[in-house]
LUMVO-752228 format. One record per atom (N, C-alpha, C): residue in one letter; x, y, z. Coordinates in steps of 0.02 Angstrom, whole numbers, padded with zeros to 5 digits, always signed. Layout:
BEGIN
aXYZ/...
***
This chain:
BEGIN
m+06119+06827+02814/m+06132+06864+02875/m+06102+06826+02934/k+06139+06818+02987/k+06116+06781+03046/k+06068+06824+03086/r+06010+06797+03100/r+05959+06834+03138/r+05974+06829+03213/e+05972+06884+03249/e+05983+06883+03321/e+05919+06858+03356/k+05930+06819+03407/k+05873+06795+03445/k+05845+06851+03489/n+05779+06854+03493/n+05750+06901+03540/n+05752+06872+03610/g+05730+06911+03660/g+05737+06889+03730/g+05699+06826+03744/r+05638+06819+03715/r+05598+06759+03728/r+05631+06697+03699/e+05659+06703+03639/e+05692+06646+03608/e+05754+06626+03647/q+05791+06676+03673/q+05850+06660+03712/q+05830+06623+03776/d+05775+06645+03807/d+05751+06612+03868/d+05733+06539+03854/r+05698+06528+03799/r+05678+06460+03782/r+05738+06417+03763/a+05791+06448+03737/a+05849+06409+03715/a+05891+06386+03773/q+05879+06412+03833/q+05918+06391+03891/q+05903+06319+03908/h+05947+06291+03950/h+05937+06223+03975/h+05870+06218+04010/p+05838+06160+04011/p+05772+06154+04043/p+05771+06174+04116/c+05828+06181+04149/c+05828+06201+04219/c+05799+06271+04228/s+05795+06310+04173/s+05765+06376+04177/s+05692+06373+04196/l+05662+06314+04191/l+05591+06307+04209/l+05579+06320+04282/n+05627+06302+04324/n+05615+06309+04396/n+05681+06306+04433/s+05719+06359+04429/s+05784+06361+04463/s+05824+06300+04441/n+05845+06258+04489/n+05885+06199+04470/n+05845+06135+04475/k+05779+06140+04478/k+05737+06081+04482/k+05683+06087+04428/v+05667+06032+04396/v+05616+06035+04345/v+05554+05997+04366/t+05560+05932+04378/t+05502+05888+04378/t+05478+05869+04447/r+05412+05867+04456/r+05380+05834+04513/r+05344+05774+04484/d+05366+05716+04500/d+05338+05655+04471/d+05292+05622+04522/e+05235+05599+04498/e+05182+05575+04542/e+05189+05502+04562/h+05235+05464+04531/h+05232+05392+04544/h+05299+05358+04530/n+05331+05332+04583/n+05393+05294+04576/n+05391+05234+04623/d+05406+05175+04596/d+05400+05112+04633/d+05465+05086+04661/l+05515+05129+04669/l+05579+05107+04698/l+05570+05069+04764/p+05526+05090+04810/p+05521+05054+04874/p+05505+04979+04865/w+05465+04962+04815/w+05450+04891+04806/w+05512+04854+04780/n+05552+04886+04739/n+05613+04854+04716/n+05663+04844+04773/i+05664+04891+04820/i+05707+04881+04879/i+05684+04821+04919/r+05618+04811+04923/r+05594+04750+04957/r+05614+04688+04917/k+05605+04689+04851/k+05620+04630+04811/k+05694+04613+04813/f+05736+04663+04806/f+05808+04650+04799/f+05846+04649+04865/m+05822+04690+04913/m+05860+04699+04975/m+05821+04678+05037/h+05760+04653+05028/h+05717+04633+05085/h+05709+04689+05135/n+05707+04751+05109/n+05698+04812+05149/n+05756+04827+05197/k+05814+04797+05185/k+05872+04807+05228/k+05913+04867+05200/l+05896+04926+05225/l+05928+04986+05200/l+06001+04992+05218/h+06023+04957+05271/h+06094+04960+05289/h+06138+04933+05233/s+06110+04893+05190/s+06148+04864+05134/s+06134+04899+05068/f+06097+04955+05072/f+06076+04990+05011/f+06111+05057+05007/n+06144+05071+04952/n+06179+05134+04941/n+06143+05174+04887/f+06102+05221+04908/f+06063+05260+04860/f+06105+05310+04821/t+06165+05325+04846/t+06209+05371+04811/t+06250+05337+04757/a+06247+05271+04754/a+06284+05234+04703/a+06247+05235+04636/e+06283+05222+04583/e+06252+05214+04517/e+06227+05142+04513/l+06164+05133+04531/l+06137+05065+04537/l+06137+05027+04471/k+06136+05064+04416/k+06136+05030+04351/k+06202+04993+04338/k+06252+05005+04382/k+06316+04970+04375/k+06325+04916+04428/l+06275+04908+04472/l+06281+04861+04528/l+06228+04807+04523/r+06246+04745+04538/r+06198+04691+04542/r+06162+04695+04609/p+06098+04675+04612/p+06057+04646+04558/p+06023+04700+04515/w+06031+04763+04533/w+05996+04817+04499/w+06014+04820+04424/s+06078+04809+04410/s+06101+04815+04340/s+06072+04762+04295/r+06046+04708+04325/r+06019+04653+04285/r+05943+04657+04278/s+05914+04708+04306/s+05841+04714+04307/s+05818+04768+04259/s+05769+04753+04218/s+05739+04803+04174/s+05688+04846+04211/w+05678+04832+04276/w+05631+04869+04316/w+05665+04923+04359/s+05730+04931+04355/s+05767+04975+04399/s+05789+05038+04362/h+05765+05097+04384/h+05777+05159+04347/h+05797+05218+04391/t+05807+05206+04457/t+05812+05263+04503/t+05870+05256+04551/d+05908+05309+04559/d+05956+05318+04613/d+05968+05393+04620/l+06003+05413+04673/l+06012+05485+04684/l+06051+05520+04629/p+06106+05490+04604/p+06140+05525+04548/p+06095+05537+04488/r+06053+05489+04471/r+06010+05498+04414/r+05951+05545+04429/l+05927+05546+04491/l+05876+05595+04510/l+05903+05666+04502/r+05966+05677+04524/r+05996+05743+04517/r+06006+05760+04443/e+06030+05712+04405/e+06040+05724+04333/e+05974+05739+04299/g+05921+05707+04322/g+05855+05718+04293/g+05820+05779+04319/m+05853+05816+04366/m+05825+05878+04394/m+05757+05866+04426/v+05751+05811+04462/v+05689+05795+04496/v+05684+05835+04561/g+05632+05874+04567/g+05624+05916+04626/g+05577+05887+04677/a+05532+05843+04657/a+05485+05811+04703/a+05466+05744+04675/q+05457+05696+04720/q+05440+05628+04699/q+05391+05598+04748/f+05336+05571+04722/f+05293+05528+04763/f+05322+05458+04761/w+05346+05435+04819/w+05369+05366+04826/w+05308+05324+04845/v+05301+05266+04813/v+05240+05228+04819/v+05248+05169+04865/s+05201+05163+04911/s+05194+05103+04952/s+05146+05056+04915/y+05176+05007+04882/y+05137+04959+04843/y+05146+04890+04873/v+05092+04851+04875/v+05096+04780+04891/v+05053+04743+04840/p+05070+04681+04823/p+05034+04645+04771/p+04961+04631+04789/c+04921+04624+04738/c+04850+04608+04749/c+04842+04541+04785/e+04890+04497+04778/e+04886+04432+04812/e+04883+04439+04888/a+04904+04498+04913/a+04902+04509+04985/a+04833+04530+05010/q+04787+04545+04963/q+04719+04564+04983/q+04688+04506+05022/r+04655+04524+05077/r+04624+04476+05123/r+04676+04436+05162/l+04740+04454+05155/l+04793+04421+05194/l+04826+04475+05238/n+04889+04492+05223/n+04925+04540+05265/n+04941+04604+05228/a+04894+04628+05188/a+04906+04689+05148/a+04921+04749+05192/v+04885+04756+05248/v+04895+04814+05291/v+04965+04814+05320/q+04986+04756+05346/q+05054+04750+05373/q+05107+04768+05321/l+05101+04739+05262/l+05150+04752+05209/l+05150+04826+05189/t+05092+04856+05186/t+05088+04927+05168/t+05124+04970+05219/i+05113+04956+05283/i+05146+04995+05335/i+05221+04984+05334/e+05242+04923+05319/e+05314+04910+05313/e+05344+04950+05256/q+05308+04958+05201/q+05333+04997+05145/q+05335+05071+05162/i+05286+05096+05198/i+05288+05165+05221/i+05347+05176+05267/d+05358+05129+05312/d+05416+05133+05357/d+05481+05135+05317/l+05485+05094+05265/l+05545+05093+05222/l+05556+05162+05190/i+05503+05191+05162/i+05509+05256+05130/i+05534+05309+05179/k+05506+05309+05239/k+05526+05359+05288/k+05597+05348+05312/r+05617+05285+05319/r+05687+05271+05338/r+05735+05291+05283/l+05715+05281+05220/l+05757+05301+05164/l+05767+05377+05165/i+05714+05414+05176/i+05719+05487+05180/i+05765+05508+05236/e+05758+05476+05294/e+05799+05493+05352/e+05873+05475+05341/q+05886+05424+05301/q+05954+05401+05289/q+05992+05449+05243/y+05956+05489+05204/y+05988+05535+05157/y+05961+05606+05167/p+05973+05635+05227/p+05942+05700+05243/p+05967+05758+05202/e+06027+05753+05172/e+06052+05808+05131/e+06019+05809+05062/d+05990+05753+05043/d+05960+05747+04977/d+05884+05744+04977/l+05855+05715+05029/l+05783+05703+05030/l+05751+05737+05090/r+05690+05759+05082/r+05651+05786+05138/r+05580+05762+05132/l+05554+05735+05187/l+05484+05714+05189/l+05439+05775+05180/a+05390+05769+05136/a+05343+05824+05125/a+05272+05795+05129/t+05229+05830+05166/t+05160+05808+05172/t+05111+05862+05150/s+05136+05917+05123/s+05094+05971+05099/s+05129+06008+05043/a+05091+06048+05007/a+05121+06087+04953/a+05172+06136+04979/d+05159+06166+05037/d+05208+06212+05067/d+05273+06177+05084/e+05269+06115+05108/e+05330+06078+05124/e+05368+06058+05062/v+05332+06046+05007/v+05365+06034+04943/v+05406+06095+04923/e+05375+06154+04927/e+05410+06215+04909/e+05469+06228+04955/a+05463+06211+05019/a+05518+06221+05066/a+05577+06176+05047/a+05562+06114+05027/a+05616+06069+05006/a+05653+06097+04945/f+05616+06126+04898/f+05648+06156+04839/f+05699+06209+04861/k+05678+06252+04907/k+05722+06307+04929/k+05785+06281+04963/e+05779+06222+04995/e+05837+06192+05029/e+05881+06152+04982/g+05860+06143+04920/g+05898+06103+04873/g+05890+06029+04883/r+05836+06009+04919/r+05823+05938+04930/r+05764+05915+04888/i+05760+05850+04877/i+05705+05822+04838/i+05646+05810+04886/a+05592+05845+04873/a+05532+05835+04914/a+05507+05764+04904/s+05499+05728+04958/s+05481+05657+04955/s+05414+05647+04988/l+05365+05629+04947/l+05297+05618+04970/l+05280+05544+04966/i+05226+05524+04999/i+05208+05454+05003/i+05138+05444+04974/g+05132+05396+04927/g+05068+05375+04902/g+05059+05300+04914/v+04998+05278+04920/v+04983+05206+04927/v+04946+05184+04865/e+04971+05130+04834/e+04943+05107+04771/e+04899+05045+04782/g+04834+05057+04782/g+04787+05002+04787/g+04745+05004+04850/g+04678+05008+04840/g+04633+05010+04897/g+04634+04948+04940/h+04661+04892+04913/h+04665+04832+04955/h+04711+04844+05014/a+04751+04898+05012/a+04797+04913+05067/a+04760+04932+05131/i+04698+04956+05126/i+04663+04977+05187/i+04619+04921+05214/q+04615+04865+05180/q+04578+04806+05203/q+04507+04825+05224/n+04474+04867+05183/n+04403+04884+05193/n+04391+04922+05259/s+04441+04960+05282/s+04436+04992+05347/s+04449+05067+05341/l+04401+05108+05361/l+04412+05180+05364/l+04461+05199+05419/g+04464+05158+05471/g+04513+05170+05524/g+04584+05163+05498/v+04595+05112+05457/v+04661+05104+05426/v+04676+05162+05379/l+04627+05184+05341/l+04635+05242+05297/l+04659+05303+05337/r+04627+05316+05393/r+04646+05373+05435/r+04717+05364+05462/a+04733+05303+05482/a+04800+05290+05508/a+04854+05302+05455/l+04839+05283+05393/l+04888+05294+05340/l+04899+05369+05330/r+04847+05408+05335/r+04855+05480+05329/r+04900+05506+05385/d+04891+05481+05445/d+04932+05502+05501/d+05005+05483+05492/l+05018+05430+05454/l+05086+05407+05441/l+05120+05448+05385/g+05083+05493+05354/g+05112+05536+05304/g+05089+05524+05233/v+05045+05476+05223/v+05019+05461+05156/v+04976+05520+05132/r+04984+05537+05067/r+04945+05593+05040/r+04905+05575+04978/y+04911+05515+04952/y+04862+05492+04903/y+04852+05417+04908/l+04792+05396+04889/l+04775+05325+04885/l+04747+05311+04816/t+04777+05262+04781/t+04749+05237+04719/t+04693+05189+04738/l+04632+05201+04714/l+04574+05163+04739/l+04580+05088+04726/t+04610+05068+04671/t+04623+04997+04659/t+04692+04989+04628/h+04715+04927+04627/h+04773+04912+04584/h+04745+04868+04528/t+04778+04813+04511/t+04753+04770+04457/t+04701+04721+04481/c+04678+04730+04543/c+04623+04689+04570/c+04570+04736+04597/s+04508+04716+04588/s+04454+04753+04620/s+04457+04742+04695/t+04430+04790+04733/t+04417+04779+04803/t+04342+04764+04810/p+04319+04745+04869/p+04246+04735+04876/p+04205+04798+04865/w+04239+04856+04861/w+04202+04919+04855/w+04221+04962+04794/a+04269+04939+04753/a+04289+04977+04694/a+04312+04930+04639/e+04290+04945+04578/e+04306+04903+04520/e+04370+04927+04487/c+04415+04880+04473/c+04478+04898+04439/c+04469+04899+04363/a+04519+04925+04329/a+04516+04932+04256/a+04509+04865+04221/r+04536+04812+04250/r+04537+04747+04217/r+04488+04698+04248/a+04438+04723+04285/a+04393+04678+04320/a+04357+04631+04273/r+04337+04654+04215/r+04298+04613+04169/r+04341+04559+04138/e+04408+04569+04140/e+04453+04517+04115/e+04464+04462+04166/t+04452+04479+04230/t+04469+04433+04284/t+04408+04409+04322/d+04348+04418+04295/d+04288+04399+04331/d+04286+04325+04350/e+04316+04283+04308/e+04316+04212+04325/e+04353+04200+04390/e+04405+04241+04402/e+04443+04234+04464/e+04410+04273+04521/d+04374+04327+04505/d+04344+04369+04556/d+04272+04387+04535/p+04227+04339+04537/p+04159+04350+04513/p+04121+04401+04555/d+04146+04417+04616/d+04110+04463+04659/d+04132+04536+04649/s+04174+04548+04599/s+04197+04617+04586/s+04137+04663+04576/p+04136+04721+04610/p+04081+04768+04601/p+04085+04801+04533/r+04033+04837+04515/r+04034+04879+04456/r+04038+04951+04478/g+04094+04983+04465/g+04104+05051+04488/g+04117+05052+04563/l+04090+05103+04597/l+04098+05111+04669/l+04034+05088+04704/t+04042+05050+04757/t+03985+05033+04800/t+03971+05091+04846/r+03919+05084+04886/r+03904+05136+04936/r+03964+05146+04982/f+03995+05092+05004/f+04053+05099+05048/f+04111+05132+05010/g+04119+05116+04946/g+04172+05147+04907/g+04163+05223+04903/k+04101+05245+04896/k+04089+05317+04895/k+04105+05348+04963/t+04093+05311+05016/t+04112+05336+05082/t+04188+05341+05089/v+04224+05294+05060/v+04297+05298+05061/v+04319+05363+05028/v+04290+05380+04970/v+04308+05442+04935/v+04292+05503+04979/r+04234+05503+05010/r+04215+05560+05053/r+04262+05567+05112/e+04281+05511+05141/e+04328+05514+05198/e+04397+05538+05175/m+04417+05519+05115/m+04480+05544+05088/m+04477+05620+05080/n+04421+05646+05056/n+04412+05719+05052/n+04419+05750+05121/r+04388+05720+05171/r+04390+05748+05238/r+04461+05749+05265/l+04501+05699+05246/l+04570+05692+05269/l+04620+05732+05228/g+04598+05757+05170/g+04645+05791+05126/g+04688+05745+05085/l+04666+05682+05078/l+04702+05633+05037/l+04680+05640+04964/l+04728+05641+04918/l+04711+05643+04848/l+04681+05577+04826/v+04627+05580+04789/v+04593+05521+04761/v+04626+05506+04694/d+04661+05449+04690/d+04697+05430+04629/d+04655+05378+04591/l+04641+05394+04527/l+04598+05351+04487/l+04636+05311+04434/s+04702+05311+04435/s+04738+05264+04393/s+04721+05193+04416/h+04717+05147+04371/h+04702+05077+04383/h+04628+05061+04391/v+04584+05111+04397/v+04513+05095+04408/v+04476+05090+04342/s+04417+05060+04344/s+04375+05054+04284/s+04345+05121+04267/q+04319+05127+04206/q+04287+05189+04186/q+04225+05204+04228/a+04190+05152+04249/a+04132+05163+04293/a+04154+05192+04359/t+04209+05167+04386/t+04235+05193+04449/t+04259+05265+04440/m+04292+05279+04384/m+04314+05348+04370/m+04254+05395+04374/r+04201+05378+04339/r+04143+05423+04333/r+04110+05434+04401/e+04102+05380+04439/e+04068+05386+04503/e+04111+05424+04554/a+04177+05412+04553/a+04221+05447+04599/a+04222+05522+04583/l+04222+05539+04519/l+04220+05609+04500/l+04156+05643+04523/q+04100+05607+04523/q+04037+05635+04546/q+04037+05645+04622/v+04070+05600+04658/v+04068+05601+04731/v+04118+05650+04761/s+04178+05652+04733/s+04233+05689+04765/s+04220+05764+04764/r+04232+05796+04822/r+04227+05868+04826/r+04293+05902+04810/a+04347+05863+04809/a+04413+05889+04792/a+04433+05865+04723/p+04478+05900+04690/p+04503+05876+04625/p+04535+05807+04632/v+04527+05765+04582/v+04557+05699+04582/v+04620+05699+04539/i+04659+05646+04545/i+04718+05638+04503/i+04716+05570+04469/f+04752+05566+04414/f+04773+05502+04386/f+04849+05502+04392/s+04876+05462+04437/s+04948+05468+04453/s+04993+05440+04400/h+04970+05393+04360/h+05012+05364+04307/h+04967+05330+04255/s+04939+05369+04211/s+04895+05345+04158/s+04911+05383+04094/s+04884+05359+04038/s+04893+05394+03975/s+04825+05401+03940/v+04825+05411+03875/v+04765+05432+03839/v+04734+05373+03801/y+04670+05360+03815/y+04634+05305+03783/y+04623+05317+03708/a+04614+05379+03688/a+04602+05394+03617/a+04661+05376+03573/i+04721+05375+03603/i+04782+05358+03565/i+04798+05283+03572/c+04790+05257+03631/c+04804+05185+03644/c+04746+05158+03685/k+04707+05114+03656/k+04646+05090+03689/k+04661+05035+03738/n+04699+05054+03789/n+04714+05010+03846/n+04667+05029+03903/p+04637+04980+03938/p+04589+04998+03991/p+04619+05039+04047/r+04686+05042+04050/r+04718+05084+04101/r+04721+05158+04082/n+04703+05174+04021/n+04707+05243+03998/n+04642+05280+04007/v+04644+05346+03998/v+04588+05390+04014/v+04552+05413+03951/p+04487+05399+03945/p+04449+05421+03885/p+04437+05496+03886/d+04421+05524+03828/d+04415+05596+03822/d+04360+05626+03865/d+04303+05591+03872/d+04250+05619+03913/d+04271+05626+03985/i+04312+05579+04009/i+04339+05583+04077/i+04390+05640+04081/l+04432+05647+04030/l+04480+05703+04030/l+04443+05770+04038/r+04387+05777+04003/r+04349+05840+04008/r+04320+05849+04077/e+04295+05794+04106/e+04266+05800+04173/e+04319+05813+04226/v+04377+05782+04219/v+04433+05796+04264/v+04448+05871+04262/a+04450+05900+04203/a+04464+05971+04196/a+04409+06013+04229/e+04346+05995+04219/e+04291+06033+04248/e+04296+06034+04324/r+04324+05981+04352/r+04327+05975+04425/r+04397+05991+04452/g+04441+06016+04409/g+04505+06043+04432/g+04560+05993+04441/g+04552+05931+04418/g+04602+05879+04430/g+04660+05881+04381/v+04701+05829+04383/v+04760+05825+04340/v+04773+05753+04320/v+04791+05743+04257/v+04809+05677+04230/v+04884+05676+04219/m+04918+05630+04254/m+04991+05624+04250/m+05008+05569+04200/v+05043+05588+04147/v+05055+05542+04091/v+05109+05492+04109/s+05093+05428+04099/s+05140+05373+04112/s+05187+05364+04053/f+05246+05335+04067/f+05295+05322+04014/f+05295+05249+03992/y+05247+05209+04014/y+05247+05138+03997/y+05229+05129+03924/n+05272+05094+03887/n+05262+05087+03815/n+05193+05060+03797/y+05168+05012+03835/y+05104+04981+03818/y+05045+05028+03831/f+05056+05081+03870/f+05004+05132+03878/f+05011+05188+03826/l+05071+05194+03797/l+05084+05247+03748/l+05066+05226+03677/t+05089+05166+03657/t+05081+05144+03588/t+05044+05077+03582/c+05025+05048+03640/c+04995+04981+03640/c+05043+04930+03610/s+05108+04942+03616/s+05159+04896+03592/s+05220+04902+03637/n+05272+04863+03622/n+05331+04865+03665/n+05382+04917+03644/k+05366+04958+03594/k+05411+05010+03571/k+05378+05079+03577/a+05417+05129+03598/a+05392+05197+03602/a+05451+05245+03602/t+05437+05309+03591/t+05488+05361+03589/t+05465+05421+03630/i+05510+05469+03639/i+05491+05531+03672/i+05432+05564+03635/s+05432+05559+03570/s+05378+05589+03530/s+05310+05560+03549/d+05308+05496+03567/d+05245+05465+03588/d+05222+05493+03655/v+05269+05503+03701/v+05252+05535+03765/v+05223+05604+03752/i+05256+05642+03710/i+05233+05710+03695/i+05164+05709+03662/e+05150+05660+03620/e+05084+05654+03589/e+05030+05647+03643/h+05043+05606+03693/h+04994+05597+03747/h+04988+05661+03788/i+05044+05693+03805/i+05042+05756+03842/i+05002+05808+03804/n+05015+05814+03739/n+04980+05864+03699/n+04905+05848+03693/h+04888+05784+03692/h+04817+05766+03688/h+04781+05787+03752/v+04812+05773+03810/v+04781+05794+03873/v+04774+05870+03873/r+04827+05905+03851/r+04824+05978+03848/r+04767+06002+03803/k+04758+05969+03746/k+04706+05989+03698/k+04636+05978+03726/v+04625+05920+03757/v+04558+05901+03779/v+04540+05930+03847/a+04588+05925+03895/a+04574+05947+03963/a+04600+06017+03977/g+04652+06037+03942/g+04683+06102+03955/g+04750+06095+03988/v+04792+06144+03980/v+04861+06140+04005/v+04864+06140+04081/d+04810+06162+04114/d+04809+06162+04187/d+04796+06093+04217/h+04788+06043+04174/h+04765+05978+04199/h+04808+05920+04174/v+04871+05934+04159/v+04917+05883+04135/v+04981+05884+04176/g+05008+05825+04190/g+05070+05819+04227/g+05107+05756+04207/i+05156+05737+04249/i+05198+05679+04233/i+05196+05629+04291/g+05182+05566+04273/g+05184+05511+04321/g+05214+05451+04288/a+05280+05452+04279/a+05315+05406+04234/a+05304+05332+04252/d+05303+05317+04317/d+05299+05248+04342/d+05367+05213+04338/f+05422+05250+04346/f+05487+05219+04349/f+05490+05169+04405/d+05529+05116+04395/d+05538+05060+04441/d+05475+05017+04448/g+05422+05035+04412/g+05362+04994+04413/g+05344+04967+04344/i+05385+04982+04294/i+05374+04959+04226/i+05440+04935+04197/n+05436+04894+04145/n+05498+04866+04117/n+05507+04881+04042/m+05465+04925+04015/m+05472+04947+03945/m+05461+05022+03942/l+05514+05058+03923/l+05512+05131+03923/l+05531+05160+03855/p+05508+05221+03841/p+05524+05251+03776/p+05598+05262+03766/e+05620+05258+03705/e+05689+05274+03688/e+05704+05346+03709/g+05759+05353+03747/g+05778+05419+03772/g+05750+05436+03840/l+05706+05394+03867/l+05677+05404+03933/l+05684+05340+03974/g+05744+05312+03974/g+05755+05247+04004/g+05760+05247+04080/d+05768+05305+04111/d+05770+05309+04184/d+05756+05381+04205/v+05761+05395+04270/v+05741+05461+04296/v+05787+05517+04273/s+05843+05501+04243/s+05887+05554+04218/s+05862+05584+04152/g+05810+05556+04123/g+05789+05576+04056/g+05741+05635+04052/y+05716+05659+04109/y+05667+05714+04106/y+05691+05775+04067/p+05754+05797+04075/p+05776+05856+04037/p+05770+05847+03962/q+05779+05785+03938/q+05771+05774+03866/q+05699+05785+03844/l+05652+05764+03886/l+05582+05775+03871/l+05566+05850+03867/f+05590+05887+03917/f+05576+05958+03918/f+05614+05996+03865/a+05673+05971+03846/a+05709+06002+03791/a+05668+05997+03726/e+05636+05940+03716/e+05593+05932+03657/e+05534+05980+03660/l+05504+05986+03718/l+05446+06031+03725/l+05466+06104+03719/l+05526+06121+03742/l+05550+06190+03736/l+05557+06210+03663/g+05566+06161+03619/g+05572+06176+03548/g+05505+06185+03514/d+05450+06176+03551/d+05383+06184+03523/d+05356+06252+03543/p+05348+06299+03497/p+05326+06366+03515/p+05255+06370+03543/t+05216+06316+03538/t+05149+06317+03566/t+05150+06308+03642/w+05208+06290+03669/w+05216+06283+03741/w+05252+06345+03768/s+05218+06383+03810/s+05250+06439+03843/s+05290+06414+03903/m+05334+06456+03929/m+05372+06437+03988/m+05325+06426+04048/e+05275+06468+04053/e+05226+06460+04108/e+05191+06392+04102/d+05171+06374+04042/d+05137+06310+04032/d+05182+06251+04048/l+05246+06256+04030/l+05293+06202+04044/l+05303+06194+04119/r+05302+06250+04156/r+05307+06245+04228/r+05246+06210+04258/k+05188+06222+04228/k+05128+06188+04251/k+05135+06113+04241/l+05157+06093+04182/l+05168+06022+04168/l+05219+05992+04215/a+05272+06030+04229/a+05327+06004+04270/a+05309+05996+04343/g+05252+06024+04365/g+05233+06012+04434/g+05188+06063+04465/q+05181+06122+04435/q+05137+06171+04466/q+05065+06148+04468/n+05044+06111+04418/n+04975+06085+04419/n+04964+06038+04478/l+05013+05995+04491/l+05008+05949+04547/l+05005+05988+04613/l+05047+06038+04621/l+05046+06077+04683/l+04979+06113+04692/r+04951+06137+04638/r+04885+06169+04642/r+04833+06120+04668/v+04832+06059+04640/v+04784+06009+04662/v+04794+05991+04735/m+04857+05985+04756/m+04871+05971+04826/m+04842+06026+04871/r+04853+06088+04851/r+04827+06144+04891/r+04751+06144+04893/e+04720+06127+04837/e+04647+06126+04836/e+04620+06070+04880/a+04653+06012+04880/a+04632+05958+04924/a+04641+05977+04997/e+04696+06013+05012/e+04707+06036+05080/e+04653+06086+05101/q+04631+06128+05054/q+04579+06177+05069/q+04512+06143+05081/v+04496+06091+05042/v+04435+06054+05053/v+04435+06023+05123/r+04492+05995+05143/r+04498+05968+05211/r+04485+06022+05263/k+04515+06080+05254/k+04505+06135+05302/k+04432+06156+05304/d+04401+06162+05245/d+04331+06183+05243/d+04286+06132+05279/l+04298+06068+05269/l+04257+06017+05301/l+04268+06017+05377/q+04329+06030+05398/q+04342+06036+05470/q+04303+06094+05500/e+04303+06151+05465/e+04268+06210+05490/e+04192+06198+05491/q+04168+06154+05447/q+04097+06137+05447/q+04079+06086+05501/g+04130+06062+05537/g+04118+06013+05590/g+04109+05942+05565/m+04134+05928+05505/m+04127+05860+05478/m+04165+05811+05522/r+04130+05759+05545/r+04161+05709+05587/r+04182+05649+05546/p+04228+05608+05572/p+04250+05549+05534/p+04192+05503+05518/y+04193+05475+05458/y+04143+05426+05438/y+04155+05361+05477/e+04101+05329+05498/e+04107+05268+05537/e+04073+05209+05504/e+04057+05216+05441/e+04025+05161+05404/e+04072+05101+05399/e+04044+05042+05401/e+04082+04981+05392/e+04057+04945+05329/l+04102+04906+05300/l+04081+04864+05243/l+04029+04815+05267/p+03973+04807+05231/p+03921+04760+05253/p+03949+04690+05265/h+03922+04657+05314/h+03945+04589+05331/h+03939+04543+05271/g+03993+04508+05257/g+03994+04461+05201/g+04014+04491+05135/a+04019+04558+05132/a+04035+04591+05068/a+04109+04586+05051/s+04151+04569+05099/s+04223+04568+05086/s+04245+04507+05049/g+04203+04455+05047/g+04222+04393+05013/g+04269+04350+05054/d+04282+04369+05116/d+04328+04330+05157/d+04293+04271+05188/g+04331+04220+05201/g+04305+04160+05233/g+04286+04173+05306/p+04250+04127+05337/p+04224+04138+05404/p+04277+04142+05457/s+04338+04118+05444/s+04389+04117+05497/s+04440+04173+05490/c+04427+04222+05446/c+04477+04273+05431/c+04480+04328+05483/f+04424+04341+05519/f+04422+04398+05564/f+04396+04378+05633/y+04419+04417+05682/y+04392+04410+05749/y+04319+04431+05749/k+04277+04393+05782/k+04206+04407+05784/k+04189+04443+05849/f+04163+04505+05843/f+04144+04543+05902/f+04073+04525+05923/n+04061+04525+05988/n+03994+04515+06013/n+03950+04574+05995/k+03886+04561+05984/k+03840+04615+05967/k+03826+04659+06027/s+03828+04631+06087/s+03815+04670+06147/s+03880+04684+06183/p+03886+04742+06215/p+03949+04760+06249/p+03963+04712+06307/s+04026+04700+06319/s+04047+04660+06377/s+04116+04682+06397/n+04134+04669+06461/n+04201+04689+06482/n+04250+04636+06460/s+04314+04648+06472/s+04366+04604+06446/s+04383+04548+06494/e+04349+04545+06550/e+04366+04493+06598/e+04328+04429+06585/
***
């Protein structure tokens, strides 16, 4: 005799869009803007985001290309952090200029597709975009080298719409140690251990500005010190679990627990080498990492940060941004995941952290907290003597 499904089973059996109207996922990290620079030299007039890029050169020939509007819609993406990334090689050169150019590119892309994309700088604006049927488009900056050791630049990036900063990329800054610093010490012997005093000031100023502190790419020492300093919850925008794959880019269990204690969220990356420490992975491997974060940190502290367009090896079945429904379909089949919990994974946790960071900013404003004016100590940047304009110690007029 065929058993009739009860109401809860029928609800779970629906398409994953039942998680949140017609949108499922808020993803914390997508590197499409850098690919537009690589392939199109930031010339948006020649870029058709509504096309199926997987069928067009040069995109179709690249294993790094996973994103276009048709696939975002197919993947039910409701919000996306677009990343302003510039290579570590630009540190001490023109990193600030390149970062601003990438932010300009992101904002022009949003303006060019107003029926599909909407710039969002707060959790409320993300929710407003959902109601309009548009993809909430947020801006993150990947790598502290983008601020060139300047709190003034950090504040300017916030004014331009940036809402998170990854403290390092694959290179240390003079004030923060990256995950691979010990592998590259021969190239960068001046790499700090963890956060310097100035690095802690950067974190405090980010709290004052309402910028999310992103700890993906940083060393474990930097993770621990940033967690101690930050008054707002932190994020890992695209990392996975160290207990499963012992890659220095992944998050150890003690850090997962501390992230939970402080209200943060770890967004699981889809990069095969972070999932299995090899070039092969499946949706089941992604789910293993998600479930581990849920087990150790709790369901309120896990999210998704796939890193599409920034990686070239992806799990079978998750080859581009259209694959999110397959992931949630698998999770819907697991009775240990409630619909409420799946909504948290799909983006409610991220929105909560954004709101808490916004509240910390408001609280600090009400306390009269003024902008930090600390500068990196002279000589600590590692730059040569001719890299910067030298200001006189005593005031003088410009004549």
